[in-house]
C-alpha positions as CSV (number, residue, x, y, z in Angstrom):
1,M,66.4,-2.4,57.0
2,N,65.1,-2.6,60.6
3,L,67.4,-1.7,63.5
4,T,68.0,-4.1,66.2
5,L,68.4,-3.5,70.0
6,T,71.9,-4.9,69.8
7,Q,72.8,-2.4,67.0
8,L,71.6,0.3,69.2
9,R,73.6,-0.8,72.2
10,Y,76.7,-0.8,70.0
11,L,76.0,2.6,68.7
12,V,75.7,3.9,72.3
13,A,78.8,2.0,73.4
14,V,80.9,3.5,70.7
15,A,79.7,7.0,71.5
16,R,80.4,6.4,75.2
17,H,83.9,5.2,74.8
18,G,84.9,7.1,71.9
19,S,86.3,4.3,69.7
20,V,85.1,0.9,68.3
21,T,88.1,-0.8,70.1
22,A,87.2,0.4,73.5
23,A,83.5,-0.4,72.8
24,A,84.4,-3.9,71.8
25,R,86.5,-4.5,74.9
26,M,83.9,-3.2,77.2
27,L,81.2,-5.4,75.6
28,N,83.3,-8.3,75.1
29,V,82.5,-8.7,71.3
30,S,84.6,-8.5,68.3
31,Q,85.6,-5.1,66.7
32,P,84.3,-6.2,63.3
33,S,80.7,-7.0,64.8
34,I,80.5,-3.4,66.2
35,S,81.9,-1.9,62.8
36,V,79.3,-3.9,60.9
37,A,76.6,-2.7,63.2
38,I,77.5,0.9,62.9
39,D,77.8,0.7,59.1
40,N,74.2,-0.9,59.2
41,V,72.8,1.9,61.5
42,E,74.3,4.5,59.3
43,A,72.9,2.8,56.0
44,T,69.4,2.5,57.5
45,L,69.4,6.2,58.7
46,G,71.1,7.5,55.5
47,Q,73.7,9.6,57.4
48,K,77.0,9.5,58.8
49,L,77.1,9.2,62.7
50,F,80.6,9.5,63.4
51,V,83.9,11.2,61.9
52,R,87.3,10.0,62.5
53,Q,89.7,12.3,64.5
54,R,93.5,11.9,64.0
55,G,94.9,10.6,67.3
56,S,91.8,11.0,69.3
57,G,89.5,8.2,68.1
58,I,86.2,9.2,66.6
59,A,83.5,11.9,67.4
60,L,79.8,12.1,66.7
61,T,78.4,14.1,63.9
62,S,75.6,16.6,64.7
63,F,73.2,14.1,63.4
64,G,75.0,11.2,65.2
65,R,74.4,13.3,68.6
66,G,70.5,13.2,67.9
67,A,70.7,9.6,66.9
68,V,72.5,8.4,70.0
69,A,70.2,10.4,72.2
70,K,67.1,8.7,70.6
71,A,69.1,5.3,70.8
72,K,69.5,5.7,74.5
73,Q,65.9,6.5,75.2
74,V,64.7,3.4,73.1
75,L,67.1,1.2,75.1
76,A,66.0,2.6,78.5
77,E,62.4,1.8,77.7
78,A,63.3,-1.6,76.4
79,D,65.1,-2.3,79.7
80,E,62.1,-1.0,81.7
81,L,59.8,-3.5,79.6
82,V,62.1,-6.4,80.4
83,G,62.0,-5.5,84.0
84,L,58.1,-5.5,84.3
85,G,56.8,-7.7,86.9
86,T,60.0,-7.7,89.0
87,R,61.0,-5.6,92.0
88,D,63.4,-3.5,89.8
89,A,60.6,-2.8,87.2
90,D,60.8,1.1,87.7
91,V,64.4,1.6,87.2
92,G,66.9,-0.4,85.2
93,G,69.4,0.0,82.5
94,E,72.8,1.8,82.6
95,L,74.1,5.2,83.9
96,V,77.2,7.0,83.1
97,L,78.3,9.4,85.7
98,G,80.9,12.0,84.8
99,C,82.9,13.6,87.7
100,F,85.1,16.5,87.8
101,E,88.5,14.9,88.9
102,D,88.8,16.9,92.0
103,L,85.4,16.0,93.3
104,A,85.3,12.3,92.1
105,P,87.3,10.7,94.8
106,Y,85.5,12.4,97.6
107,F,81.8,12.1,96.6
108,A,81.4,9.8,93.7
109,P,81.9,6.3,95.4
110,A,79.6,7.3,98.4
111,L,76.9,8.5,95.8
112,I,77.1,5.6,93.8
113,R,76.9,3.1,96.8
114,A,73.7,4.9,97.9
115,F,72.3,4.8,94.5
116,S,73.1,1.1,94.0
117,Q,71.3,0.4,97.2
118,R,68.1,2.2,95.8
119,C,68.3,1.0,92.3
120,P,70.3,-2.3,92.2
121,A,69.2,-3.1,88.6
122,V,71.2,-0.2,87.1
123,A,74.7,-0.7,86.0
124,V,76.6,2.6,87.0
125,I,79.8,3.5,85.1
126,V,81.8,6.5,86.7
127,R,84.5,8.5,84.8
128,D,86.9,11.2,85.8
129,E,86.6,14.3,83.7
130,T,88.1,17.7,83.2
131,F,86.0,20.7,82.9
132,E,86.4,20.7,79.1
133,T,85.8,17.0,78.7
134,L,82.8,17.0,80.9
135,G,80.8,19.5,78.9
136,R,81.7,17.8,75.6
137,R,80.9,14.3,76.6
138,L,77.6,15.4,78.1
139,G,76.8,16.9,74.7
140,D,77.9,13.9,72.9
141,S,75.7,11.6,75.1
142,A,79.1,10.0,76.3
143,I,77.8,10.5,79.9
144,D,74.4,10.9,81.3
145,L,75.0,13.2,84.3
146,G,78.0,15.3,85.4
147,L,79.1,16.0,89.1
148,T,81.1,19.2,89.1
149,Y,81.5,22.8,90.2
150,D,79.4,25.4,88.5
151,L,82.1,26.6,86.3
152,G,82.3,26.9,82.5
153,L,79.1,25.2,81.5
154,P,77.0,26.1,78.7
155,S,73.6,28.0,79.4
156,H,71.6,25.0,78.0
157,F,72.9,22.9,80.7
158,A,70.9,22.2,83.9
159,R,72.3,23.1,87.3
160,I,71.0,20.9,90.1
161,L,72.5,22.3,93.5
162,L,73.9,19.8,95.9
163,H,76.1,21.7,98.2
164,E,78.1,24.8,98.6
165,L,81.6,25.1,99.7
166,R,83.5,28.0,101.2
167,P,87.1,28.8,99.8
168,H,90.0,28.3,102.3
169,A,93.8,29.0,102.2
170,L,96.3,26.2,101.9
171,L,99.6,26.7,103.6
172,P,102.7,24.8,104.4
173,Q,103.2,24.1,108.2
174,G,105.5,26.9,109.7
175,H,104.2,29.5,107.0
176,A,104.1,33.1,108.4
177,L,100.4,33.0,108.1
178,A,99.8,29.5,109.6
179,S,99.2,30.8,113.2
180,Q,96.4,33.2,112.3
181,A,92.8,32.4,112.7
182,S,92.0,33.4,109.3
183,V,93.8,34.8,106.3
184,S,93.0,37.4,103.8
185,L,93.7,37.4,100.1
186,A,95.7,40.4,100.4
187,E,98.1,38.5,102.8
188,L,98.2,35.6,100.4
189,A,98.9,37.7,97.4
190,T,102.4,38.7,98.8
191,H,103.3,34.9,98.5
192,P,103.8,32.7,95.4
193,L,100.4,31.3,94.5
194,V,100.1,27.5,93.4
195,T,97.2,26.7,91.0
196,T,96.0,23.7,89.0
197,D,96.1,24.0,85.1
198,Q,92.5,23.4,84.7
199,P,91.6,26.7,82.6
200,H,88.2,27.3,84.2
201,S,89.9,26.4,87.8
202,W,92.9,28.7,87.6
203,Q,91.0,31.6,86.1
204,H,88.5,31.4,88.8
205,M,91.0,31.5,91.5
206,L,92.9,34.5,90.0
207,D,89.4,36.1,89.4
208,L,89.1,35.9,93.3
209,F,92.1,38.0,93.7
210,L,91.3,40.5,90.9
211,S,87.9,41.2,92.4
212,R,89.8,42.5,95.3
213,G,92.1,44.7,93.3
214,L,95.0,42.1,94.0
215,S,97.4,40.1,91.9
216,P,99.6,37.3,93.2
217,V,103.3,38.2,93.1
218,S,104.1,34.9,91.1
219,Q,102.3,31.8,90.3
220,S,103.1,28.1,89.4
221,T,100.6,25.5,87.8
222,T,100.2,21.9,88.7
223,S,98.6,19.1,86.8
224,S,96.2,17.9,89.6
225,F,94.8,18.9,92.7
226,E,96.8,16.5,94.8
227,L,100.1,17.7,93.3
228,Q,98.9,21.1,94.1
229,R,98.6,20.3,97.8
230,S,102.0,18.6,97.8
231,M,103.7,21.5,96.2
232,V,102.2,23.8,99.0
233,A,103.1,21.3,101.6
234,N,106.6,21.4,100.4
235,G,106.9,25.1,100.7
236,F,106.6,26.1,97.0
237,G,103.9,28.6,97.7
238,V,100.2,28.9,98.9
239,A,96.9,28.1,97.4
240,V,93.2,28.7,97.4
241,S,90.9,25.7,97.3
242,Y,87.4,24.6,97.8
243,T,87.8,20.9,97.9
244,R,89.2,19.7,101.2
245,P,90.0,16.1,101.7
246,Y,89.6,14.3,105.2
247,G,93.3,14.6,106.8
248,D,95.2,17.6,106.0
249,R,98.4,16.0,104.7
250,S,99.7,15.7,101.1
251,Y,100.3,12.4,99.5
252,D,104.0,12.4,100.5
253,G,102.8,12.7,104.1
254,L,103.6,16.4,104.8
255,P,101.2,18.3,106.9
256,L,99.0,21.1,105.4
257,V,97.7,24.0,107.2
258,C,94.1,25.0,106.1
259,K,92.7,28.5,107.2
260,P,89.4,30.1,106.3
261,L,89.5,33.2,104.2
262,S,88.5,36.4,106.0
263,D,87.2,38.1,102.7
264,P,83.5,37.9,102.1
265,L,83.9,35.7,98.9
266,P,81.1,33.7,97.1
267,M,80.6,30.1,97.7
268,Q,81.3,27.6,95.1
269,R,78.5,25.3,94.0
270,I,78.7,21.5,93.7
271,I,76.1,20.5,91.2
272,L,74.8,17.8,89.0
273,T,74.5,18.8,85.4
274,H,73.1,17.4,82.1
275,D,72.4,18.6,78.6
276,T,68.8,19.9,78.8
277,R,68.4,19.2,74.8
278,Q,68.5,15.2,75.7
279,R,65.9,13.5,77.7
280,L,67.0,12.0,81.1
281,S,66.4,8.4,81.7
282,K,64.6,7.2,84.8
283,A,67.9,6.0,86.1
284,A,69.4,9.6,85.7
285,L,66.3,11.1,87.4
286,A,66.6,8.6,90.3
287,F,70.3,9.3,90.7
288,I,69.6,13.0,90.9
289,E,67.1,12.5,93.9
290,V,69.7,10.1,95.6
291,A,72.4,12.6,95.4
292,K,70.1,15.4,96.9
293,E,69.2,13.3,99.7
294,W,72.8,12.1,100.3
295,F,74.3,15.7,100.5
296,A,71.2,16.9,102.7
297,S,72.0,14.1,105.2
298,H,75.9,14.3,105.3
299,D,77.9,16.9,106.9
300,V,80.4,17.7,104.0
301,F,83.7,18.6,105.4
302,T,84.6,22.3,104.7
303,A,87.1,24.7,106.2
C-alpha cells in the first residue's frame, strides 16, 4: 500500500496536536477520516506510531517519532514543489513555534510578524510552553522551533543565541530597598522571595542565591510570571526576574519597582532551540535568520 500526502498530513497533525480530536478540529475533517489514515500508515509501515496515555491523549512511539520527522520532511519538499514558479517558491509549508510562556507575549508576535513579511507563504502556529513541555514536544516533532531561556535543555538540542538579559530585583512600591540605586542578593535574602513554580526557573533563581552563600528567609511560589509580579506589587515579598514587560505595573494596576542587581551575576540567554536529530525545514531555517536580524535591530528592554 502506498502512502498519500494526505495521510502524512494527518499523521503530522495528530503528532502536533496530541490527539485525533484536536487534529480533526484543526484540519476541519472528521475524526474517523484521521483514524483510518493513521491505521493505514501503521499498516503500511508495519509498526505502531502512537500509544494511548490515560488522561493525556496519545504519544508517539520511538518509531513514530522517526516516522513523523520523515513525514514532515516529505511534506515540506512537496510544498516547495507546488510553489515552483511563484514568488514564494523558496519557502512554504507550515512552521510551529513553541515559546516559553514568560517570553511568548513579549517577543513571539513581533517575530512572527517580521517572519510573515519575509515568508508570506508559510503558515505559522505559535504555542505557549513550559520548560518541560517544550523539550518533549520538540523531541516528538509537535513543534519545530522553541523560543526559550537556555535552561533545562538536553545536550542534543541546538542553542541559537538571540539575546542576553541581566537579572533584576522586583520590589513593591515603598519597600525598604526601593530607594537604592541597586540591590544586592544579600539584601534581598532578608525578605520573603516569590518565585514561579516552573522547576527550572525557581531552581535557577535559588541557585543564584546559593552561589553567593545565601538562602532566602522564606519563599512562596506562583503559577505564572504575571501572578508573581502581582504578588510582589501587593507586598507579599520580593523577586528576581530576567523578563521585564514594558510598563512597571502588575495586572491589577499596582506599581512595581525594578532595580539592577549589584552582584556580578551571569546573564540569561534567550535562544532558539531545536532537536538536532531532526532535519530543519526551509521555513525553520528562514525563521532563525529573521529572529537573529530582529533581535540585532531592536533594543530589548532590560533593567
